[in-house]
N, C-alpha and C positions, 0 to 999 in steps of 0.2 A: 483839271478839272475832276474834284471830286465824282465815283460813282455813284448811278443815282440810289435812293437809300429804300430795299425792299421787306419787308415784312410779312414771318409765316402767314396764313392760313389755314382753318380745321372744317374742312367741309366735309355732313353727315353723309353717311355711306346705306339709304337704309333709313331702317326706322329706329334703328339701335341708336341710343344716346353713346356706346362705348364704341364703334367704329364709323372712321372717319379716315381721308386723306388727308393731305398736307401741301399746299401749294403758299405762293408768293406774289404778295400788290407788291404796287410803288403807292410813294404818298397821296393819289390822285383819287387809291380804290383801282385804278385798272388790276388785274393779275397780268403778271409777266412771267411765272412760272404757273400752269399747272397742274389742280390739286390731283398729284398721283405719286407721293412719296406715303409712306405707313406713317408719319412722322417730319417732323422738323427743327430746328433749334434755329431763332435770332442769329441772322449773320454777322459775322467780328470777320476784322482785316481780311474783310474780300470771301471769305467762303461759310456756308452752314454748312453745321450738320445734320444729318439725315438717316435717318433708319428702315432697314430692309430685312425684313426676319426679324431675327435678336444680333442683329449688327451696325453700327450707326460707320458713315463715311463721312462726305463734305461734298459741295455743288457746288458752282462756280456761281456767278448771278444773272445765267443764260439757263441756270438749271438742269448741265452739262455734268455730269458727273465729275469728280475734281482729285480724290482721294474716293477706290472704291472701298465698301462698308468692309471691315476689319477690325471692327473697335468694342470689344461687351458695353460702352457706355459714348454718352456726346461725346465728338471732340471741339475742345471749346479753345479757341486759339488766342496765346498771345507771346505776343514778341518771335509771331508763326511759328511756335512752338506749341505742344497740346499734351496730356493726358491722355495716352491711349489702354484697354485692357485688354490680357488675352488670358482665360483660364487661371483668370479670378487671381494674378497679375499684372503690374502698374510699371507701364513706359510711358517711353517719349517719343513722341511721328515727326518730324517738319508739317510745313503747310503743305508740298510738293508730295506727301506720303511717305516720304522716309522713315526709313525704324534709327532715330537717335540713342534710344537709350532700349534694350529690349527688358522686357520685361518680367522685373523680379522684386520689384517693391512691394510693400502694403497698398503704400498711397503718393502721389508725387502730385504737389501746388501747382497753381500756373504760374509762367516766370515772370520775376523782377527783376532788371538788372542784370541779365542776365544769370541770374539762379532760380533755383526750384528747390522748396523742401520736398524732403521723403520721407518716408515709414519703410522699415523695415525690422520685425519681431517686433519689439514694444516699446526700440527708440528711433529719433527724427532726427534726421544730418540736412545735407542739404547737395547739390550737385551742380553744374554749372550747364554750360549750354552743349559740351561736347557728352556730359556724361560721364563727369569725373566728379568722385565724392569727395569735394575742396573741402569741405567742414563733417569731420564724421557724425556717424550716427548715437548720441551721447544725451541727449535729452528726452524726458519722459512727456514733451508734449515742443511742437513748434511751428510757426505759423510760417506763410510766403513775403516774402520782402516787400517791403513797403515804401514811398520816399528812404529809402537808404537804411531802412531799420528792420531785424524781423526780432518778434515777442517768439522770447521760450520759455521752459518750465524747466527749472531745476528745482528738487527737496523740496516739490511742492508749493517755490516762489516762481515768480514770473518778471522775465528782466526784458532786456534787448542786447541784438548782435550788432554789428557793424557785419559786409559783407565778406571782410577777409577773420572774421570770426572772434576778432575782439568784443568783450561787452562796455557796450558804450551805458548802459541802464542796470544798475546792479538788481537781481533777483530781488526782489524785495516786497512783491507784489501778491500779495492771497486771493484768488477771482474766483472766492464760489457763487457755484450757480454761473457759471461762466468762463472768458477764456479771456488775456486779455487780447486788447484788439489791436487793428492793421494806423500805421499814421495816416492819415488824410487833414490838409489843412493844415500840417504841421502839429496836431495833435495826436493821441489813443487815448484808448479808454483804455481805464481800470480801477481794481478795487483796493480798497483801506479801509477794514475795523468793519465790513459789510457792506459800505458807503460804496457807491461809485460819483468818478468823478471823471480828467482827463486829465494828464502828462503832457507838456511840453517834451520836446528833443532833449534838455536838458536832465529832464526826469522827477522837474519837479512839479506841482497842481497847478494847476492854469490859474483855477479857485476851491477852494473845498470840497470835500467828498460829500454828496448828503444826497444821489438821488439809488432809485433800488435797483437802477440798472440804466445804464447808460451804453447809445452805440454811437454807429462814426460817421462823423460830421461830412457834411454832404454840401454844394451850394452853399455855403454860410454858417450851416445851423445843424442840429444834432439830434435825435428821439432820443428821449429820457425817459422813466418809469415811472410814478407818484401813483406808491398806493394799486389803484387794478387798473389806472389809466396813463397815455401817453399823450405827452407835448416836444414839444420841442425847445433847446436854447441858443446861445450863440457863443464865441468862441470864450468869452469870461464865467460862462455857468448861468449867466440871467434867464431867465426864463423867456422867450420868444415871444411863444404861442401856447396858452395855459394847456398844462395836463387836463384832460378834459374828454378823451377818445378812448376809444375802446382797444383802438391798432392804429398807431399812424406808420407813416412806407416815408422813408427820405423822399427832401424833394427833388426834383427833375424837371429842367426844364422850367423855373420855379415855380413848380406846383407840387402840389404833397397830397396824395389816396390817404384819406383818412375816415378811418369805420366812428358811425355815430350810431350802431347800433348795442340793443341792450345786452346783447351778450347768453339773454335766459332761453335755455332750449326749450321750454312751454310756449314762448311767445311762435310769431310767422317769421318764420324764412325772413323773410322781406323786415320785420320790423330786430330782429337778433343780429341782422347783417347786411348793414347800407351803408354806404362809402358814396363818397362824393370829394372831389378837390377843393382842396384850397390855393389860397397864395400866402404871400410872406407876413403879414397883415395879418393871417387865419381866419380871411374871409372868403367865403364858398363864391368860387367861380364856376364851378359843375357842381350843380345842387347834388346831394345825397340818392345816388338812386343805381346804384351797381351792386350785386352780392359777391365777385370780388373785383380786380383791379393787379394790372402792374405799373411801370413803371414807363415815362414821358421818353421816350429816341424819335431824333428827328422830327419833331411836332405831333408826333400818331400816339396813341398808349390802346392794346390791348382791356380787354373792359365787357362782363360781364352780367347778363339781369337772367330773371329768371328762362328766360325762353330765347335769350339768341346771347353769341358774341359778336364783339364788335370792333372795329379799331374807332377812337375819335378823334380829334384832332382838339388842340387846344380854348374851346371853345363850348366844349361836348355834343357838338357834331358827328357823326354818324359818317364813314368818312367806306366802312367797308361792315357788312353784318351774315351772320349765317345763324343756323338752328342750334342751339345752344348743342356739345359734348362734352364729354369729361377728358380733356388733356391735363392734367396735372396744375402742376405749376404755373400758374402765369408771367413770369419775371424770371428765368432760369437763369437767367447774367445775372446775378442781384447782389452776386456771390463779390462778383470780378471788377478789379481798377477799370476807370473809362477808359477808352484806348485815347491811345495819344495824339 
């Protein structure tokens, strides 16, 4: 039986909007872990990273410390391994707190298929889950593996590698204003002649590049930018939801947060930034009324208004709410692939 999903809450201390403590609720809004942590991230692979002072550790679903604070950055696990930092360098720690790779890199990506991308000096390479450098640091830029391929940059052009280091898609894409994306649903975003589109694993475009920017596919749709607005396309490059939003999030559990605000600084905060949730047909299921929003996970989504931070369900009903506090990113795991 899967473990009960838990969600971080942020409870203001006193009158300051910058002072708060973090605890965790279940899907019914019941407090399971009291708000006593300096900061807390969502659970992933059975652990949630928490902050004490300047260091981060991890707790289990009972609120017990599983990994004492030891890292200068949050511990976000993928394949039971996480990047951690000490003294400005990055290494790898496992889910029981053992250091597998001592801090010696500039960066370490999340693991996928037993490999992680590392940055050393001005170059990038790949290590396995034992810390062995299996692909030497020879790339100008590189990203984590996804669906068995990794985007790498050589001589200003992006291509894709296989796990053993062989080139699968030749370095041919010049991605100005961005980088080649990871494969999701068999497609990856790249640019050609200044326009963005998606390629298949064969390296061929699924449709003619035509967008000012394109993002990863999620639940069958990808966000694209046309001019200064965003909308959604299907895998064939056809417009599924017109590009009419100031900003659009990925779909999650069938819903996507979209910003209908003006974006104009002279307007009121609400008019400038107003977020609601649409379904796959582009219809509003939850009307625009939020100033910020994350993505749905396990039936709930974190949102904010001018006065509150809340978790809402897929109908827009508030499950938990508290006074507004300045917590930073609403969706700290958005760059990581879904858990298998």
